[in-house]
VEXDREN-2710 file (C-alpha; in Angstrom, 1 decimal):
% VEXDREN-2710
k/r/px/py/pz
1/UNK/-60.8/-6.5/-113.2
2/UNK/-58.8/-3.9/-111.2
3/UNK/-58.6/-0.5/-112.8
4/UNK/-56.9/1.4/-109.8
5/UNK/-53.3/2.5/-110.7
6/UNK/-53.3/-0.3/-113.2
7/UNK/-52.8/-0.8/-117.0
8/UNK/-56.5/-1.5/-117.4
9/UNK/-58.2/1.3/-119.3
10/UNK/-61.7/2.9/-119.6
11/UNK/-62.8/4.5/-122.8
12/UNK/-65.4/7.3/-123.1
13/UNK/-67.2/8.0/-126.4
14/UNK/-67.8/11.8/-126.2
15/UNK/-65.9/14.6/-124.5
16/UNK/-68.5/17.1/-123.4
17/UNK/-69.3/18.2/-119.9
18/UNK/-70.7/14.7/-119.0
19/UNK/-67.4/13.1/-120.0
20/UNK/-65.5/15.8/-118.1
21/UNK/-67.4/15.1/-114.9
22/UNK/-66.9/11.4/-115.2
23/UNK/-63.2/12.1/-115.3
24/UNK/-63.5/13.9/-111.9
25/UNK/-64.0/10.3/-110.6
26/UNK/-61.3/8.5/-112.7
27/UNK/-58.7/11.1/-111.7
28/UNK/-59.6/10.7/-108.1
29/UNK/-59.1/6.9/-108.4
30/UNK/-56.2/7.0/-110.8
31/UNK/-58.0/5.1/-113.6
32/UNK/-56.5/5.3/-117.0
33/UNK/-58.9/6.9/-119.5
34/UNK/-59.2/7.3/-123.2
35/UNK/-61.6/9.9/-124.8
36/UNK/-62.9/10.1/-128.4
37/UNK/-64.5/13.3/-129.5
38/UNK/-64.8/15.2/-132.9
39/UNK/-63.8/18.5/-131.3
40/UNK/-60.2/18.9/-130.1
41/UNK/-61.2/21.7/-127.7
42/UNK/-63.8/19.6/-125.9
43/UNK/-64.2/19.9/-122.1
44/UNK/-62.9/16.4/-121.3
45/UNK/-59.6/16.6/-123.2
46/UNK/-57.5/18.0/-120.4
47/UNK/-58.6/15.5/-117.8
48/UNK/-58.1/12.2/-119.7
49/UNK/-54.9/10.3/-120.2
50/UNK/-55.3/9.9/-123.9
51/UNK/-57.4/11.9/-126.3
52/UNK/-58.4/11.0/-129.9
53/UNK/-60.1/13.2/-132.3
54/UNK/-62.8/11.4/-134.4
55/UNK/-66.3/10.9/-135.6
56/UNK/-68.5/9.1/-133.0
57/UNK/-70.8/7.9/-135.7
58/UNK/-68.1/6.4/-138.0
59/UNK/-67.8/2.6/-137.7
60/UNK/-64.1/2.3/-138.2
61/UNK/-63.3/5.2/-135.9
62/UNK/-65.4/3.9/-133.0
63/UNK/-64.2/0.3/-133.5
64/UNK/-60.5/1.1/-133.6
65/UNK/-60.9/3.3/-130.5
66/UNK/-62.8/0.6/-128.7
67/UNK/-60.0/-1.9/-129.3
68/UNK/-57.7/0.2/-127.2
69/UNK/-59.6/-0.1/-124.0
70/UNK/-61.0/-2.8/-121.6
71/UNK/-64.3/-1.1/-120.9
72/UNK/-66.1/1.3/-123.1
73/UNK/-68.9/3.7/-122.1
74/UNK/-70.7/6.8/-123.6
75/UNK/-71.7/10.3/-122.6
76/UNK/-73.9/10.7/-125.7
77/UNK/-76.2/8.2/-127.5
78/UNK/-75.4/9.3/-131.0
79/UNK/-72.6/6.8/-131.6
80/UNK/-72.1/4.0/-134.1
81/UNK/-74.0/1.0/-132.5
82/UNK/-72.8/-1.5/-135.1
83/UNK/-69.2/-0.9/-134.0
84/UNK/-70.2/-1.4/-130.4
85/UNK/-71.9/-4.7/-131.3
86/UNK/-68.7/-5.9/-133.0
87/UNK/-66.6/-4.9/-130.0
88/UNK/-68.9/-6.8/-127.6
89/UNK/-68.6/-9.9/-129.8
90/UNK/-64.8/-9.6/-129.6
91/UNK/-64.8/-9.4/-125.8
92/UNK/-64.7/-5.7/-125.1
93/UNK/-67.1/-4.7/-122.3
94/UNK/-69.5/-2.0/-123.6
95/UNK/-71.7/-0.3/-121.0
96/UNK/-74.5/0.6/-121.5
97/UNK/-74.8/-2.4/-123.9
98/UNK/-75.3/-1.8/-127.6
99/UNK/-78.8/-3.3/-127.4
100/UNK/-79.7/-0.6/-124.8
101/UNK/-78.3/2.3/-126.9
102/UNK/-80.1/1.0/-130.0
103/UNK/-83.4/1.2/-128.1
104/UNK/-82.8/4.6/-126.6
105/UNK/-81.1/6.6/-129.4
106/UNK/-84.3/6.4/-131.6
107/UNK/-87.3/7.9/-129.9
108/UNK/-89.7/5.8/-132.0
109/UNK/-88.0/2.6/-131.0
110/UNK/-87.9/3.9/-127.4
111/UNK/-91.7/4.5/-127.3
112/UNK/-92.4/1.0/-128.8
113/UNK/-90.2/-0.4/-126.0
114/UNK/-92.5/1.3/-123.5
115/UNK/-95.6/0.0/-125.2
116/UNK/-94.2/-3.6/-125.4
117/UNK/-93.3/-3.7/-121.7
118/UNK/-96.5/-2.0/-120.5
119/UNK/-94.7/1.0/-119.2
120/UNK/-97.1/4.0/-118.8
121/UNK/-96.4/6.7/-121.4
122/UNK/-98.4/9.1/-123.6
123/UNK/-100.3/7.9/-126.7
124/UNK/-98.1/8.1/-129.9
125/UNK/-97.7/7.3/-133.6
126/UNK/-94.5/6.9/-135.5
127/UNK/-93.9/8.3/-139.0
128/UNK/-91.3/8.0/-141.8
129/UNK/-92.2/11.4/-143.4
130/UNK/-94.3/14.5/-143.1
131/UNK/-96.8/13.4/-145.7
132/UNK/-97.8/10.5/-143.5
133/UNK/-98.5/13.0/-140.6
134/UNK/-100.7/15.1/-142.9
135/UNK/-102.6/12.1/-144.1
136/UNK/-103.4/11.0/-140.5
137/UNK/-104.5/14.6/-139.7
138/UNK/-106.9/14.5/-142.7
139/UNK/-108.4/11.2/-141.5
140/UNK/-108.5/12.5/-137.9
141/UNK/-106.3/9.7/-136.7
142/UNK/-104.4/12.4/-134.9
143/UNK/-105.5/15.9/-134.0
144/UNK/-104.1/19.3/-133.1
145/UNK/-102.4/20.1/-130.8
146/UNK/-99.7/17.4/-130.5
147/UNK/-96.0/17.1/-129.7
148/UNK/-93.6/16.3/-132.6
149/UNK/-90.2/14.8/-132.0
150/UNK/-87.4/13.9/-134.4
151/UNK/-86.6/10.2/-134.0
152/UNK/-82.9/10.8/-133.6
153/UNK/-80.4/13.5/-132.7
154/UNK/-82.8/15.6/-130.6
155/UNK/-81.4/17.1/-127.4
156/UNK/-81.7/20.1/-125.1
157/UNK/-85.0/21.1/-126.6
158/UNK/-83.9/20.7/-130.2
159/UNK/-86.0/18.3/-132.3
160/UNK/-89.1/18.8/-130.2
161/UNK/-92.0/21.1/-131.2
162/UNK/-95.5/21.7/-130.1
163/UNK/-97.7/21.6/-133.2
164/UNK/-100.9/23.6/-133.1
165/UNK/-101.9/24.1/-136.7
166/UNK/-101.1/23.2/-140.4
167/UNK/-98.6/26.1/-140.6
168/UNK/-96.5/24.6/-137.9
169/UNK/-96.2/21.4/-139.8
170/UNK/-94.7/23.2/-142.8
171/UNK/-91.8/24.2/-140.6
172/UNK/-90.8/20.6/-139.8
173/UNK/-87.8/18.9/-141.3
174/UNK/-88.4/15.8/-143.4
175/UNK/-87.3/12.9/-141.3
176/UNK/-88.4/9.9/-139.2
177/UNK/-90.4/11.3/-136.3
178/UNK/-92.7/10.7/-133.4
179/UNK/-96.1/12.3/-132.8
180/UNK/-97.2/12.2/-129.1
181/UNK/-100.5/13.1/-127.5
182/UNK/-100.5/16.6/-125.9
183/UNK/-100.4/15.9/-122.2
184/UNK/-101.3/18.4/-119.5
185/UNK/-98.4/18.4/-117.1
186/UNK/-98.2/19.5/-113.4
187/UNK/-94.6/18.7/-112.9
188/UNK/-91.7/17.0/-114.7
189/UNK/-89.7/14.5/-112.6
190/UNK/-86.6/12.3/-113.1
191/UNK/-85.3/9.2/-111.4
192/UNK/-81.7/8.0/-111.9
193/UNK/-81.3/4.3/-111.6
194/UNK/-77.8/2.6/-111.3
195/UNK/-77.3/-1.1/-112.1
196/UNK/-74.0/-2.9/-111.9
197/UNK/-72.9/-5.9/-114.0
198/UNK/-73.5/-8.2/-111.0
199/UNK/-77.1/-7.0/-110.7
200/UNK/-76.8/-4.6/-107.8
201/UNK/-79.4/-1.8/-108.3
202/UNK/-80.0/1.5/-106.6
203/UNK/-81.6/4.9/-107.2
204/UNK/-81.1/8.5/-106.3
205/UNK/-83.8/10.7/-104.8
206/UNK/-86.7/11.7/-107.2
207/UNK/-85.8/15.0/-108.9
208/UNK/-88.1/17.8/-110.0
209/UNK/-87.2/19.6/-113.3
210/UNK/-88.5/23.1/-114.1
211/UNK/-88.4/23.9/-117.8
212/UNK/-88.1/27.1/-119.7
213/UNK/-91.0/26.6/-122.0
214/UNK/-89.8/29.1/-124.6
215/UNK/-86.8/27.0/-125.4
216/UNK/-87.9/23.6/-124.0
217/UNK/-84.8/23.3/-121.9
218/UNK/-84.3/22.5/-118.2
219/UNK/-83.8/25.7/-116.2
220/UNK/-83.9/24.4/-112.5
221/UNK/-83.6/21.0/-110.9
222/UNK/-84.8/20.4/-107.4
223/UNK/-83.7/17.6/-105.1
224/UNK/-85.8/16.1/-103.6
225/UNK/-89.0/16.6/-105.8
226/UNK/-91.9/18.4/-104.1
227/UNK/-94.4/15.6/-104.4
228/UNK/-96.3/13.6/-101.8
229/UNK/-95.0/10.2/-100.6
230/UNK/-97.4/8.2/-102.7
231/UNK/-96.4/9.9/-106.0
232/UNK/-92.8/9.8/-105.0
233/UNK/-92.9/6.1/-104.6
234/UNK/-94.9/5.6/-107.8
235/UNK/-92.2/7.5/-109.7
236/UNK/-89.6/5.2/-108.3
237/UNK/-91.5/2.0/-109.0
238/UNK/-92.1/2.9/-112.6
239/UNK/-88.4/3.8/-113.0
240/UNK/-87.3/0.6/-111.5
241/UNK/-89.5/-1.3/-114.0
242/UNK/-87.9/0.6/-116.9
243/UNK/-84.4/-0.4/-115.6
244/UNK/-85.4/-4.0/-115.1
245/UNK/-86.9/-4.3/-118.7
246/UNK/-83.8/-2.6/-120.2
247/UNK/-81.4/-4.9/-118.2
248/UNK/-78.8/-2.2/-118.6
249/UNK/-75.4/-1.8/-116.9
250/UNK/-74.6/1.8/-115.8
251/UNK/-77.1/4.6/-115.3
252/UNK/-80.5/5.0/-116.8
253/UNK/-82.3/8.3/-116.3
254/UNK/-86.1/8.1/-116.5
255/UNK/-87.8/11.4/-117.2
256/UNK/-91.4/11.4/-116.1
257/UNK/-94.5/13.6/-116.3
258/UNK/-96.8/14.1/-113.4
259/UNK/-100.0/15.0/-115.2
260/UNK/-102.8/17.3/-113.9
261/UNK/-104.8/14.1/-113.3
262/UNK/-102.1/12.9/-110.9
263/UNK/-100.9/10.1/-113.2
264/UNK/-97.2/9.4/-113.7
265/UNK/-96.0/8.5/-117.2
266/UNK/-92.6/8.1/-118.8
267/UNK/-91.6/10.8/-121.2
268/UNK/-88.1/9.7/-122.2
269/UNK/-85.0/7.8/-121.0
270/UNK/-81.3/8.3/-121.2
271/UNK/-78.6/5.6/-120.7
272/UNK/-75.9/7.8/-119.0
273/UNK/-75.3/10.6/-116.6
274/UNK/-77.8/13.4/-117.2
275/UNK/-78.2/17.1/-116.7
276/UNK/-80.9/16.5/-114.1
277/UNK/-78.3/14.7/-111.8
278/UNK/-75.5/17.3/-111.7
279/UNK/-76.6/18.5/-108.3
280/UNK/-75.8/15.0/-106.9
281/UNK/-72.1/16.0/-106.9
282/UNK/-72.7/18.1/-103.8
283/UNK/-76.1/17.0/-102.5
284/UNK/-75.6/13.2/-102.3
285/UNK/-73.0/11.0/-100.6
286/UNK/-72.2/9.5/-104.0
287/UNK/-72.8/11.5/-107.2
288/UNK/-74.2/10.2/-110.4
289/UNK/-70.9/10.2/-112.1
290/UNK/-69.2/8.1/-109.5
291/UNK/-72.2/5.8/-109.4
292/UNK/-71.9/5.3/-113.2
293/UNK/-68.2/4.5/-112.9
294/UNK/-68.9/2.1/-110.1
295/UNK/-71.6/0.4/-112.1
296/UNK/-69.7/-0.1/-115.3
297/UNK/-66.6/-1.3/-113.5
298/UNK/-68.7/-3.8/-111.4
299/UNK/-67.7/-2.1/-108.1
300/UNK/-70.0/-1.9/-105.1
301/UNK/-72.5/0.9/-105.6
302/UNK/-72.1/3.9/-103.4
303/UNK/-74.6/5.5/-101.0
304/UNK/-77.0/7.6/-103.1
305/UNK/-78.8/9.1/-100.1
306/UNK/-79.3/12.9/-100.0
307/UNK/-77.1/14.9/-97.6
308/UNK/-79.1/18.2/-98.0
309/UNK/-81.7/19.7/-100.3
310/UNK/-80.4/21.4/-103.4
311/UNK/-81.4/23.3/-106.5
312/UNK/-79.4/23.4/-109.7
313/UNK/-79.6/26.2/-112.2
314/UNK/-78.2/25.7/-115.7
315/UNK/-75.9/28.4/-117.1
316/UNK/-76.8/28.8/-120.8
317/UNK/-75.5/31.1/-123.5
318/UNK/-77.3/34.5/-123.8
319/UNK/-79.6/34.5/-126.8
320/UNK/-77.9/37.6/-128.2
321/UNK/-74.3/36.4/-128.0
322/UNK/-72.2/34.0/-130.2
323/UNK/-68.4/33.7/-129.9
324/UNK/-65.6/33.4/-127.4
325/UNK/-67.2/33.1/-124.0
326/UNK/-67.1/35.2/-120.8
327/UNK/-69.0/34.9/-117.6
328/UNK/-70.2/38.2/-116.3
329/UNK/-70.8/38.7/-112.5
330/UNK/-69.7/35.2/-111.5
331/UNK/-67.7/36.7/-108.6
332/UNK/-70.9/38.0/-107.1
333/UNK/-72.4/34.5/-106.7
334/UNK/-69.1/33.1/-105.3
335/UNK/-69.7/35.4/-102.3
336/UNK/-72.9/33.5/-101.4
337/UNK/-72.6/30.6/-98.9
338/UNK/-73.2/27.1/-100.1
339/UNK/-73.3/28.1/-103.8
340/UNK/-71.1/26.0/-106.1
341/UNK/-70.5/27.0/-109.8
342/UNK/-69.3/24.5/-112.4
343/UNK/-67.9/25.9/-115.6
344/UNK/-67.7/23.3/-118.4
345/UNK/-64.8/24.7/-120.3
346/UNK/-66.5/25.2/-123.7
347/UNK/-64.6/28.1/-125.4
348/UNK/-67.4/29.3/-127.6
349/UNK/-70.9/30.4/-126.5
350/UNK/-74.0/30.5/-128.6
351/UNK/-77.7/31.1/-127.8
352/UNK/-79.0/28.6/-125.2
353/UNK/-75.9/26.4/-125.2
354/UNK/-75.2/24.7/-121.9
355/UNK/-72.0/26.3/-120.6
356/UNK/-72.1/25.4/-116.9
357/UNK/-74.3/25.0/-113.9
358/UNK/-74.6/26.3/-110.3
359/UNK/-75.7/24.2/-107.4
360/UNK/-77.3/25.8/-104.3
361/UNK/-77.3/23.8/-101.1
362/UNK/-79.9/24.7/-98.4
363/UNK/-81.9/22.6/-95.9
364/UNK/-85.0/24.5/-97.0
365/UNK/-85.6/23.8/-100.7
366/UNK/-87.8/26.9/-101.3
367/UNK/-84.9/29.0/-100.0
368/UNK/-82.5/27.2/-102.3
369/UNK/-84.8/27.9/-105.3
370/UNK/-85.0/31.6/-104.3
371/UNK/-81.2/31.9/-104.3
372/UNK/-81.0/29.9/-107.6
373/UNK/-83.4/32.4/-109.3
374/UNK/-81.3/35.3/-108.1
375/UNK/-78.2/33.6/-109.6
376/UNK/-80.0/33.1/-112.9
377/UNK/-80.6/36.9/-113.0
378/UNK/-77.0/37.7/-111.9
379/UNK/-74.7/35.6/-114.1
380/UNK/-74.6/36.4/-117.8
381/UNK/-73.0/34.0/-120.3
382/UNK/-72.0/36.3/-123.1
383/UNK/-69.3/36.6/-125.8
384/UNK/-66.2/38.8/-125.5
END
């Protein structure tokens, strides 16, 4: 199926920064694109051929949108899976497949998938309500501290809390949730696996993610990860097993914990381009967004090899600012060699909202990290 300068079309559910960066690729190759998003001012609107405003979780909206295109993909998991299933049954190619999204969008189902397929992960229990958690605490089936996660709609640190005492439980919202063992972590890693419809599989270098623990959000990403060769290969092997068990088409990002005991376990997975892979735009021969497009259109996968070490720093909204956005001191970092800012095009800032990122290229990764930390202190994302 030829999409280049052709009538064939690609649809994207979601119009955020991930959708915008996918469209870097489709514009380069003159692929006709449709985007569905609930917000008319979304970052992806200007780069697509046709934009539709609508609810991604509404069956009729997603189904009608999907009927307009030849291949449908996502940039966010919170979409109507039943509509995707119907579209697949009617011959529309949906990648990642609806069965994959159904597994991944619910963290309880995702963890059961790991358990069923003997994929190493932390111990866990699933719950329908808060009373069940309290009951298991009383019987000592679970103990403080533990990690609580909402089953659905958690992202960028939202819907995840460390629970240390009974008072913390009273602050939780009533919903289906996951309780995980509190694991001592040395590093957080990520591996991006690409898989095409014809079964070609490849992966990017192992990435290292540094989190801001106060808001549970990625602050820096390093490529390649600073781990020894044995752990590096183990992270890859586990990630390839996840990909094989999912049998997905497109990207799957496997987030991993390197524990203080030197074990590697899976934390979560995402079936799409991911914040951890943004630095591949400049640091690798083929970036994650192009690899995703290649995968879902059944094209030969590109060379994912690293060109140079890199560090990415997220630009997030200042915690004291809400409103129309402005980027303070950005011209100062533009004066630094091998520093590439990406501004997502979101018009409104709010505390901790991802508004952009900056990639630093340097053959010495520690030097790149040093520059990234300077950038973090220099740029301020504030309201006008």
